[in-house]
FITORLO-839075 format. One record per residue (C-alpha): chain; z, x, y; residue number from 1. Coordinates in Angstrom, 3 decimals. Layout:
<recs>
+---+----------+----------+----------+-----+
! c !       up !     east !    north !   k !
+---+----------+----------+----------+-----+
! A !        Z !        X !        Y ! NUM !
...
+---+----------+----------+----------+-----+
</recs>
This chain:
<recs>
+---+----------+----------+----------+-----+
! c !       up !     east !    north !   k !
+---+----------+----------+----------+-----+
! A !   -3.746 !    9.537 !   -3.451 !   1 !
! A !   -7.652 !   10.847 !   -4.103 !   2 !
! A !   -8.966 !    8.440 !   -6.733 !   3 !
! A !  -10.912 !   10.746 !   -9.481 !   4 !
! A !  -12.345 !    7.808 !  -11.407 !   5 !
! A !  -16.073 !    7.475 !  -12.647 !   6 !
! A !  -16.490 !    3.545 !  -13.520 !   7 !
! A !  -19.772 !    2.113 !  -15.204 !   8 !
! A !  -20.458 !   -1.599 !  -13.321 !   9 !
! A !  -19.823 !   -3.574 !  -16.242 !  10 !
! A !  -17.837 !   -6.811 !  -16.325 !  11 !
! A !  -14.258 !   -7.592 !  -17.052 !  12 !
! A !  -12.722 !  -10.524 !  -19.158 !  13 !
! A !  -10.511 !  -12.867 !  -17.506 !  14 !
! A !   -9.246 !  -14.269 !  -20.687 !  15 !
! A !   -8.281 !  -13.647 !  -24.184 !  16 !
! A !  -11.838 !  -12.679 !  -26.180 !  17 !
! A !  -11.921 !  -10.856 !  -29.656 !  18 !
! A !  -14.765 !   -9.154 !  -28.371 !  19 !
! A !  -13.417 !   -7.693 !  -25.571 !  20 !
! A !  -13.375 !   -3.408 !  -25.166 !  21 !
! A !  -13.311 !   -0.535 !  -23.192 !  22 !
! A !  -14.359 !    2.912 !  -23.344 !  23 !
! A !  -12.242 !    5.630 !  -22.302 !  24 !
! A !  -11.940 !    9.426 !  -22.067 !  25 !
! A !  -11.830 !   12.375 !  -19.416 !  26 !
! A !  -14.666 !   13.291 !  -17.908 !  27 !
! A !  -17.289 !   15.074 !  -20.523 !  28 !
! A !  -15.476 !   14.200 !  -23.639 !  29 !
! A !  -16.631 !   11.895 !  -26.290 !  30 !
! A !  -15.436 !    8.177 !  -25.098 !  31 !
! A !  -13.360 !    6.820 !  -27.520 !  32 !
! A !  -13.941 !    2.917 !  -28.090 !  33 !
! A !  -10.831 !    0.685 !  -27.694 !  34 !
! A !  -11.345 !   -3.107 !  -28.836 !  35 !
! A !   -7.796 !   -4.422 !  -28.661 !  36 !
! A !   -8.258 !   -5.938 !  -25.564 !  37 !
! A !   -5.738 !   -8.754 !  -24.574 !  38 !
! A !   -5.373 !  -10.426 !  -21.059 !  39 !
! A !   -2.262 !  -11.508 !  -19.692 !  40 !
! A !   -2.687 !  -13.976 !  -16.283 !  41 !
! A !   -6.056 !  -12.566 !  -15.606 !  42 !
! A !   -5.197 !   -8.654 !  -15.835 !  43 !
! A !   -6.412 !   -6.800 !  -18.770 !  44 !
! A !   -3.943 !   -4.580 !  -20.630 !  45 !
! A !   -4.402 !   -2.349 !  -23.785 !  46 !
! A !   -1.983 !   -0.521 !  -26.292 !  47 !
! A !   -0.614 !    2.474 !  -25.151 !  48 !
! A !   -0.805 !    4.182 !  -28.249 !  49 !
! A !   -4.581 !    3.768 !  -27.712 !  50 !
! A !   -5.102 !    4.971 !  -24.710 !  51 !
! A !   -3.217 !    8.209 !  -24.815 !  52 !
! A !   -5.490 !    9.665 !  -27.048 !  53 !
! A !   -8.423 !    9.004 !  -25.393 !  54 !
! A !   -7.123 !   11.003 !  -22.445 !  55 !
! A !   -6.021 !   13.953 !  -24.708 !  56 !
! A !   -2.531 !   13.206 !  -23.964 !  57 !
! A !    0.480 !   11.888 !  -26.172 !  58 !
! A !    3.508 !   10.122 !  -25.853 !  59 !
! A !    6.243 !    7.894 !  -28.253 !  60 !
! A !    8.550 !    5.429 !  -27.841 !  61 !
! A !   12.207 !    5.986 !  -27.601 !  62 !
! A !   14.218 !    3.567 !  -29.646 !  63 !
! A !   17.313 !    4.752 !  -28.404 !  64 !
! A !   16.970 !    5.026 !  -24.687 !  65 !
! A !   14.325 !    2.029 !  -25.001 !  66 !
! A !   11.718 !    4.005 !  -22.941 !  67 !
! A !    8.332 !    5.446 !  -23.697 !  68 !
! A !    7.927 !    8.833 !  -22.647 !  69 !
! A !    4.709 !   10.808 !  -22.148 !  70 !
! A !    3.589 !   14.788 !  -21.874 !  71 !
! A !    1.303 !   14.895 !  -19.113 !  72 !
! A !   -0.010 !   17.945 !  -17.271 !  73 !
! A !    2.014 !   17.039 !  -14.446 !  74 !
! A !    5.223 !   17.240 !  -16.685 !  75 !
! A !    7.199 !   14.493 !  -18.800 !  76 !
! A !    7.244 !   11.029 !  -17.655 !  77 !
! A !    8.904 !    7.633 !  -18.907 !  78 !
! A !    8.101 !    4.199 !  -18.029 !  79 !
! A !    9.913 !    0.552 !  -19.868 !  80 !
! A !    8.913 !   -2.571 !  -20.376 !  81 !
! A !    9.146 !   -4.965 !  -17.676 !  82 !
! A !    9.574 !   -1.575 !  -15.070 !  83 !
! A !    8.200 !   -1.248 !  -11.969 !  84 !
! A !    7.864 !    2.558 !  -11.618 !  85 !
! A !    6.606 !    5.639 !  -13.426 !  86 !
! A !    9.029 !    8.469 !  -13.640 !  87 !
! A !    7.994 !   11.916 !  -13.437 !  88 !
! A !   11.003 !   14.286 !  -12.488 !  89 !
! A !   12.894 !   12.965 !   -9.520 !  90 !
! A !    9.847 !   11.007 !   -8.273 !  91 !
! A !    8.970 !    7.448 !   -9.221 !  92 !
! A !    5.395 !    5.707 !   -8.592 !  93 !
! A !    5.152 !    1.917 !   -8.416 !  94 !
! A !    3.711 !    0.296 !  -10.783 !  95 !
! A !    1.527 !   -2.599 !   -9.868 !  96 !
! A !    1.726 !   -4.823 !  -13.283 !  97 !
! A !    4.789 !   -3.945 !  -15.469 !  98 !
! A !    3.903 !   -2.889 !  -19.179 !  99 !
! A !    4.535 !   -5.503 !  -21.630 ! 100 !
! A !    4.616 !   -5.726 !  -25.308 ! 101 !
! A !    2.171 !   -7.924 !  -26.184 ! 102 !
! A !    1.438 !   -8.627 !  -30.324 ! 103 !
! A !    4.117 !   -6.176 !  -31.326 ! 104 !
! A !    2.612 !   -3.252 !  -29.209 ! 105 !
! A !    3.479 !   -1.990 !  -25.728 ! 106 !
! A !    0.540 !   -2.007 !  -23.516 ! 107 !
! A !    0.006 !   -1.283 !  -19.566 ! 108 !
! A !   -2.619 !   -2.501 !  -17.427 ! 109 !
! A !   -6.290 !   -1.764 !  -16.431 ! 110 !
! A !   -4.598 !   -1.007 !  -13.112 ! 111 !
! A !   -1.755 !    1.214 !  -14.786 ! 112 !
! A !   -4.653 !    3.501 !  -16.629 ! 113 !
! A !   -6.854 !    3.598 !  -13.434 ! 114 !
! A !   -4.352 !    4.422 !  -10.936 ! 115 !
! A !   -1.256 !    5.998 !  -12.795 ! 116 !
! A !   -2.696 !    7.741 !  -15.296 ! 117 !
! A !   -5.958 !    8.879 !  -13.710 ! 118 !
! A !   -3.673 !   10.533 !  -11.159 ! 119 !
! A !   -2.001 !   12.492 !  -13.816 ! 120 !
! A !   -5.232 !   14.254 !  -14.743 ! 121 !
! A !   -6.896 !   17.466 !  -13.394 ! 122 !
! A !   -9.861 !   16.175 !  -13.956 ! 123 !
! A !  -11.525 !   12.854 !  -13.656 ! 124 !
! A !  -11.472 !    9.685 !  -16.307 ! 125 !
! A !  -14.518 !    8.097 !  -17.671 ! 126 !
! A !  -14.014 !    4.399 !  -17.904 ! 127 !
! A !  -16.320 !    1.602 !  -18.865 ! 128 !
! A !  -15.696 !   -2.153 !  -19.722 ! 129 !
! A !  -17.638 !   -3.514 !  -21.918 ! 130 !
! A !  -16.117 !   -7.210 !  -21.616 ! 131 !
! A !  -19.489 !   -9.315 !  -21.883 ! 132 !
! A !  -18.568 !  -11.872 !  -19.561 ! 133 !
! A !  -18.642 !  -12.520 !  -15.572 ! 134 !
! A !  -15.989 !  -10.321 !  -12.914 ! 135 !
! A !  -17.694 !   -6.891 !  -12.218 ! 136 !
! A !  -15.277 !   -4.207 !  -11.531 ! 137 !
! A !  -15.515 !   -2.312 !   -8.477 ! 138 !
! A !  -17.207 !    1.210 !   -8.639 ! 139 !
! A !  -15.178 !    4.528 !   -7.951 ! 140 !
! A !  -17.692 !    5.007 !   -4.769 ! 141 !
! A !  -16.584 !    1.899 !   -3.413 ! 142 !
! A !  -12.882 !    2.372 !   -3.087 ! 143 !
! A !  -13.052 !    2.469 !    0.490 ! 144 !
! A !  -14.979 !   -0.044 !    0.890 ! 145 !
! A !  -12.959 !   -2.201 !   -1.240 ! 146 !
! A !  -10.275 !   -1.526 !    0.503 ! 147 !
! A !  -12.163 !   -2.909 !    4.089 ! 148 !
! A !  -13.014 !   -6.045 !    1.503 ! 149 !
! A !   -9.023 !   -6.170 !    0.770 ! 150 !
! A !   -8.557 !  -10.007 !    2.876 ! 151 !
! A !   -5.220 !  -10.526 !    4.296 ! 152 !
! A !   -5.611 !  -14.297 !    5.049 ! 153 !
! A !   -2.756 !  -16.142 !    6.880 ! 154 !
! A !   -1.119 !  -18.943 !    4.725 ! 155 !
! A !   -0.831 !  -21.884 !    7.052 ! 156 !
! A !    3.096 !  -23.524 !    6.816 ! 157 !
! A !    4.179 !  -26.766 !    8.297 ! 158 !
! A !    5.639 !  -25.053 !   11.402 ! 159 !
! A !    3.145 !  -22.272 !   11.890 ! 160 !
! A !    5.219 !  -21.005 !   15.411 ! 161 !
! A !    7.950 !  -19.630 !   13.393 ! 162 !
! A !    7.767 !  -16.273 !   11.384 ! 163 !
! A !    8.444 !  -17.001 !    8.190 ! 164 !
! A !    7.938 !  -13.255 !    7.072 ! 165 !
! A !    6.983 !   -9.927 !    8.035 ! 166 !
! A !    5.718 !   -7.040 !    6.166 ! 167 !
! A !    6.097 !   -3.544 !    7.066 ! 168 !
! A !    4.287 !   -0.433 !    5.880 ! 169 !
! A !    5.906 !    2.963 !    6.425 ! 170 !
! A !    2.990 !    5.326 !    6.258 ! 171 !
! A !    2.275 !    8.032 !    3.845 ! 172 !
! A !    5.306 !    8.802 !    1.057 ! 173 !
! A !    6.005 !   11.114 !   -1.946 ! 174 !
! A !    3.651 !   14.218 !   -1.662 ! 175 !
! A !    1.627 !   12.391 !    0.927 ! 176 !
! A !    3.749 !   13.744 !    3.663 ! 177 !
! A !    1.602 !   12.654 !    6.819 ! 178 !
! A !    1.491 !   14.976 !   10.052 ! 179 !
! A !    4.176 !   17.377 !   10.166 ! 180 !
! A !    5.291 !   18.024 !   13.621 ! 181 !
! A !    7.560 !   20.739 !   15.575 ! 182 !
! A !   10.441 !   22.294 !   12.987 ! 183 !
! A !    8.917 !   20.904 !   10.201 ! 184 !
! A !    9.317 !   17.140 !   10.763 ! 185 !
! A !    7.422 !   14.843 !    8.231 ! 186 !
! A !    5.695 !   11.540 !    9.186 ! 187 !
! A !    6.752 !    9.711 !    6.069 ! 188 !
! A !   10.308 !   10.365 !    6.502 ! 189 !
! A !   10.296 !    9.221 !   10.080 ! 190 !
! A !    8.330 !    6.106 !    9.628 ! 191 !
! A !   10.550 !    4.933 !    6.629 ! 192 !
! A !   13.922 !    5.385 !    8.638 ! 193 !
! A !   12.433 !    3.316 !   11.413 ! 194 !
! A !   10.808 !    0.584 !    9.052 ! 195 !
! A !   14.203 !   -0.072 !    7.661 ! 196 !
! A !   15.414 !   -0.465 !   10.954 ! 197 !
! A !   13.388 !   -2.811 !   12.111 ! 198 !
! A !   13.716 !   -4.501 !    8.728 ! 199 !
! A !   17.500 !   -4.803 !    9.282 ! 200 !
! A !   17.074 !   -6.047 !   12.951 ! 201 !
! A !   14.617 !   -8.502 !   11.837 ! 202 !
! A !   17.052 !   -9.872 !    9.287 ! 203 !
! A !   20.033 !   -9.852 !   11.441 ! 204 !
! A !   18.172 !  -11.895 !   13.840 ! 205 !
! A !   16.006 !  -13.976 !   12.526 ! 206 !
! A !   17.248 !  -14.462 !    8.499 ! 207 !
! A !   13.634 !  -14.202 !    7.247 ! 208 !
! A !   12.168 !  -11.831 !    4.300 ! 209 !
! A !   10.909 !   -8.798 !    5.278 ! 210 !
! A !    8.782 !   -6.727 !    2.720 ! 211 !
! A !    8.486 !   -2.810 !    3.012 ! 212 !
! A !    5.655 !   -1.608 !    0.798 ! 213 !
! A !    7.881 !    1.364 !    0.307 ! 214 !
! A !   11.558 !    1.909 !    0.514 ! 215 !
! A !   12.038 !    5.566 !   -0.230 ! 216 !
! A !   10.244 !    8.775 !   -0.596 ! 217 !
! A !    7.322 !    8.064 !   -3.395 ! 218 !
! A !    3.467 !    7.600 !   -3.517 ! 219 !
! A !    1.557 !    4.744 !   -2.785 ! 220 !
! A !   -1.983 !    4.541 !   -3.356 ! 221 !
! A !   -4.189 !    2.637 !   -0.561 ! 222 !
! A !   -3.978 !   -0.604 !   -2.234 ! 223 !
! A !   -0.652 !   -0.699 !   -2.649 ! 224 !
! A !    0.595 !    0.178 !    1.099 ! 225 !
! A !   -1.209 !   -3.176 !    1.813 ! 226 !
! A !    0.435 !   -4.645 !   -1.007 ! 227 !
! A !    3.405 !   -6.085 !    1.213 ! 228 !
! A !    1.124 !   -8.162 !    3.291 ! 229 !
! A !   -0.223 !  -10.262 !    0.391 ! 230 !
! A !    2.888 !  -12.225 !    0.243 ! 231 !
! A !    2.072 !  -16.247 !    0.964 ! 232 !
! A !    4.683 !  -16.596 !    3.854 ! 233 !
! A !    3.818 !  -13.489 !    5.593 ! 234 !
! A !    2.958 !  -14.091 !    8.977 ! 235 !
! A !    2.706 !  -10.438 !   10.500 ! 236 !
! A !    2.128 !   -7.066 !    9.225 ! 237 !
! A !    2.977 !   -3.914 !   11.036 ! 238 !
! A !    1.671 !   -0.365 !    9.846 ! 239 !
! A !    3.892 !    2.481 !   10.965 ! 240 !
! A !    2.451 !    6.076 !   12.085 ! 241 !
! A !    3.062 !    8.884 !   13.684 ! 242 !
! A !    0.773 !   11.593 !   14.773 ! 243 !
! A !    0.448 !   15.039 !   16.066 ! 244 !
! A !   -2.218 !   16.721 !   18.696 ! 245 !
! A !   -3.873 !   20.082 !   19.992 ! 246 !
! A !   -2.095 !   19.682 !   23.341 ! 247 !
! A !    1.783 !   19.600 !   23.085 ! 248 !
! A !    1.636 !   17.401 !   26.405 ! 249 !
! A !   -0.238 !   14.205 !   24.520 ! 250 !
! A !    2.642 !   11.533 !   24.132 ! 251 !
! A !    3.314 !    8.093 !   24.046 ! 252 !
! A !    2.719 !    5.053 !   21.658 ! 253 !
! A !   -0.382 !    3.673 !   20.534 ! 254 !
! A !   -1.359 !    0.126 !   18.956 ! 255 !
! A !   -4.442 !   -0.502 !   17.632 ! 256 !
! A !   -6.211 !   -3.765 !   15.890 ! 257 !
! A !   -8.998 !   -4.206 !   14.005 ! 258 !
! A !  -12.616 !   -4.769 !   15.558 ! 259 !
! A !  -13.410 !   -8.131 !   16.639 ! 260 !
! A !  -15.907 !  -10.226 !   15.161 ! 261 !
! A !  -19.212 !   -9.703 !   17.240 ! 262 !
! A !  -19.962 !  -13.509 !   17.139 ! 263 !
! A !  -16.404 !  -13.973 !   19.006 ! 264 !
! A !  -16.425 !  -14.554 !   22.968 ! 265 !
! A !  -13.967 !  -12.588 !   25.103 ! 266 !
! A !  -11.703 !  -15.471 !   25.570 ! 267 !
! A !  -11.691 !  -15.996 !   21.531 ! 268 !
! A !  -11.271 !  -12.318 !   21.009 ! 269 !
! A !   -7.938 !  -12.849 !   23.023 ! 270 !
! A !   -6.731 !  -15.719 !   21.129 ! 271 !
! A !   -7.136 !  -13.548 !   17.861 ! 272 !
! A !   -3.709 !  -13.116 !   16.244 ! 273 !
! A !   -3.479 !   -9.625 !   16.009 ! 274 !
! A !   -4.682 !   -8.923 !   19.645 ! 275 !
! A !   -1.658 !  -11.249 !   20.696 ! 276 !
! A !    1.090 !   -9.539 !   18.321 ! 277 !
! A !   -0.363 !   -5.882 !   19.800 ! 278 !
! A !    0.043 !   -7.134 !   23.198 ! 279 !
! A !    3.530 !   -8.664 !   22.997 ! 280 !
! A !    4.527 !   -5.594 !   20.952 ! 281 !
! A !    2.747 !   -3.427 !   23.556 ! 282 !
! A !    4.708 !   -5.418 !   26.338 ! 283 !
! A !    8.394 !   -5.333 !   24.585 ! 284 !
! A !    7.801 !   -1.291 !   24.227 ! 285 !
! A !    7.012 !   -0.749 !   27.712 ! 286 !
! A !    9.689 !   -3.294 !   28.903 ! 287 !
! A !   12.309 !   -1.084 !   27.146 ! 288 !
! A !   10.919 !    2.031 !   28.605 ! 289 !
! A !    8.391 !    3.503 !   26.419 ! 290 !
! A !    4.977 !    5.093 !   27.421 ! 291 !
! A !    2.619 !    2.644 !   25.767 ! 292 !
! A !   -1.307 !    3.322 !   26.061 ! 293 !
! A !   -3.766 !    0.722 !   26.217 ! 294 !
! A !   -4.214 !   -1.732 !   23.198 ! 295 !
! A !   -7.508 !   -0.407 !   20.923 ! 296 !
! A !   -9.497 !   -2.293 !   18.589 ! 297 !
! A !  -10.698 !    0.148 !   15.852 ! 298 !
! A !  -12.349 !    0.582 !   12.468 ! 299 !
! A !   -9.267 !    2.317 !   10.913 ! 300 !
! A !   -8.951 !    2.362 !    7.029 ! 301 !
! A !   -5.667 !    0.041 !    7.029 ! 302 !
! A !   -6.608 !   -2.418 !    8.950 ! 303 !
! A !   -8.752 !   -4.426 !    6.762 ! 304 !
! A !  -10.486 !   -7.757 !    7.252 ! 305 !
! A !   -8.621 !  -10.922 !    7.697 ! 306 !
! A !   -7.024 !  -13.112 !   10.209 ! 307 !
! A !   -3.123 !  -12.142 !    9.400 ! 308 !
! A !   -1.937 !  -10.689 !   12.630 ! 309 !
! A !   -1.886 !   -6.782 !   11.985 ! 310 !
! A !   -1.103 !   -4.075 !   14.443 ! 311 !
! A !   -1.198 !   -0.339 !   13.381 ! 312 !
! A !    1.657 !    1.415 !   15.317 ! 313 !
! A !    1.317 !    5.048 !   16.530 ! 314 !
! A !    4.897 !    5.787 !   17.373 ! 315 !
! A !    4.754 !    8.820 !   19.282 ! 316 !
! A !    3.754 !   12.482 !   18.595 ! 317 !
! A !    5.628 !   14.769 !   16.503 ! 318 !
! A !    3.803 !   17.772 !   18.656 ! 319 !
! A !    5.306 !   16.619 !   21.654 ! 320 !
! A !    9.167 !   17.774 !   22.194 ! 321 !
! A !   10.266 !   14.629 !   24.018 ! 322 !
! A !    8.395 !   12.225 !   21.392 ! 323 !
! A !    9.829 !   13.733 !   18.303 ! 324 !
! A !   13.351 !   13.805 !   19.835 ! 325 !
! A !   13.065 !    9.980 !   20.398 ! 326 !
! A !   11.132 !    9.810 !   17.058 ! 327 !
! A !   14.116 !   11.572 !   14.657 ! 328 !
! A !   17.222 !   10.892 !   16.803 ! 329 !
! A !   19.009 !    7.811 !   15.261 ! 330 !
! A !   19.306 !    6.197 !   18.846 ! 331 !
! A !   15.570 !    6.583 !   19.406 ! 332 !
! A !   14.762 !    5.255 !   16.326 ! 333 !
! A !   17.293 !    1.782 !   17.054 ! 334 !
! A !   15.318 !    2.042 !   20.219 ! 335 !
! A !   12.333 !    1.467 !   19.039 ! 336 !
! A !   13.337 !   -0.861 !   16.150 ! 337 !
! A !   14.969 !   -3.383 !   18.613 ! 338 !
! A !   11.682 !   -3.351 !   20.853 ! 339 !
! A !    9.279 !   -3.831 !   18.030 ! 340 !
! A !   11.811 !   -6.594 !   17.049 ! 341 !
! A !   11.648 !   -8.334 !   20.523 ! 342 !
! A !    7.199 !   -7.880 !   20.577 ! 343 !
! A !    7.855 !  -10.156 !   17.284 ! 344 !
! A !    9.967 !  -12.342 !   18.152 ! 345 !
! A !    8.069 !  -13.129 !   21.297 ! 346 !
! A !    4.792 !  -13.098 !   19.766 ! 347 !
! A !    6.445 !  -16.359 !   17.088 ! 348 !
! A !    7.461 !  -17.917 !   20.497 ! 349 !
! A !    4.238 !  -17.881 !   22.077 ! 350 !
! A !    2.965 !  -19.554 !   18.956 ! 351 !
! A !    4.580 !  -22.774 !   20.130 ! 352 !
+---+----------+----------+----------+-----+
</recs>
């Protein structure tokens, strides 16, 4: 999702305050002041009936179906209190903080305005938080920097040798197809199918939770792709991708981990959880007969900071006939899932 928002660096209130207020409009229009800003568990909420007119949109509460209906430049949209998705036609967009009735009015969170609504408009929006307290909202030009500051921290358990949960991010989704290979095969479809097979294998063999960033074909923001890893018990995070090349000869699986901290020596780098996980995955995939290149440390956007063992896996080339056949066939996907599961299992055992 391309974020199309202009922020002013003003502060965000973390407690209910009569002085809390925001200014909101489409870019170039006269900003509208919204004075009713409620806070629920530290999240600012605004009445949807105040927000939409400020953005040149309209909507109404459907008392029969208990849904809120909006008219947007991308078509009619609906959502409901406590719902996890914004529905536009046949597409469902995840909502990070569900809408809720507060003080008799249906209210939506700040992220709903800046993510969901902003993405529905053809022009940027102007947003300014006028709250007089301490927490500074991030600027639009720092959106990608914010991703790098999205720390994925491993929470220690009483028995850290056993995986408590695994998070998996199948890349892309919805309008973001990712790479497109031979015969129109889409990356988003391939990685989701493999993610679900890995999920099933882990649940069947280990009986632990597996959190997918998406379980169907819908769009996610960059932050939402990472959100599955924020569950406290997650001990490993896999990001699944597939790639293409100008050369049809390019093939094989690539594994990436975040760059090592510069002050770490070589032995400390090898002890890093992400590198250990990647090496176990590489070994298991190689033992299963897959072509695997050397593990690479790379400053990729998805490999954000933190000590949570995190590996980005490029599962193969959709521009290579053999790789594509492997990636689209049920048998090939199952082989990949079983090898990746084996790597996770060996990583868990190595922690003892």
